[in-house]
C-alpha positions in Angstrom: -6.3 18.5 3.9 -8.1 15.3 2.9 -8.3 12.4 5.3 -9.8 8.9 5.1 -10.3 7.4 1.7 -10.1 10.8 0.1 -6.5 11.1 1.2 -5.7 7.7 -0.2 -7.3 8.5 -3.5 -5.4 11.9 -3.7 -2.1 10.1 -3.0 -2.8 7.4 -5.6 -3.5 10.0 -8.3 0.1 11.4 -7.8 1.7 8.0 -8.2 3.1 6.7 -11.6 1.4 3.8 -13.4 2.2 0.3 -12.1 3.2 -2.5 -14.5 3.6 -5.2 -11.8 2.6 -6.0 -8.3 4.3 -8.7 -6.2 2.7 -9.8 -2.9 5.0 -11.7 -0.6 2.9 -11.9 2.6 -0.7 -11.3 3.6 -1.5 -12.0 7.2 -4.5 -11.5 9.4 -5.1 -11.9 13.1 -7.7 -10.3 15.3 -8.4 -6.8 14.3 -5.1 -6.3 12.4 -3.9 -7.4 9.0 -0.9 -6.6 6.9 0.6 -7.1 3.5 4.1 -6.7 2.0 5.6 -6.9 -1.4 6.8 -4.7 -4.2 5.5 -2.7 -7.2 7.2 -2.0 -10.4 6.3 1.2 -12.3 6.0 1.6 -16.0 9.3 3.5 -15.8 11.1 0.5 -14.2 11.2 2.0 -10.7 10.7 -0.7 -8.0 9.4 0.1 -4.6 9.0 -2.3 -1.6 6.0 -1.8 0.6 4.5 -2.9 3.9 1.0 -1.9 4.9 -0.6 -2.7 8.3 -4.3 -2.1 8.8 -6.1 -1.9 12.1 -9.9 -2.5 12.1 -12.5 -1.1 14.4 -13.8 -4.7 15.2 -13.8 -8.3 14.1 -16.8 -8.2 11.7 -16.2 -8.5 8.0 -17.9 -5.1 7.6 -15.6 -3.4 10.2 -14.2 -0.1 9.1 -10.5 0.6 8.9 -9.3 2.5 12.0 -5.6 3.2 11.1 -3.1 2.3 8.3 0.6 2.3 8.7 2.6 2.2 5.4 6.3 1.9 4.7 7.8 2.4 1.3 11.4 1.7 0.3 12.9 2.5 -3.1 14.7 -0.5 -4.5 15.4 0.5 -8.0 15.4 3.9 -9.6 13.5 4.6 -12.8 15.2 4.0 -16.1 16.5 7.1 -17.8 15.1 7.7 -21.3 
């Protein structure tokens, strides 16, 4: 089972194409940062997201230690 950036790449390849990205909040403090908003797929489906990243240190080059992600379906895809 992939982990790290390979796991993210594998997951992204299974997701439908995105036609719009809306960012509501981006916040950073210490070794954590987060972002929330929503994405709209080419099929009209809308999904809200929240991602929280924890970094290994304070340096700009610090590696990501953990990611917590929450996805909520807001609108189902249009039927064709």
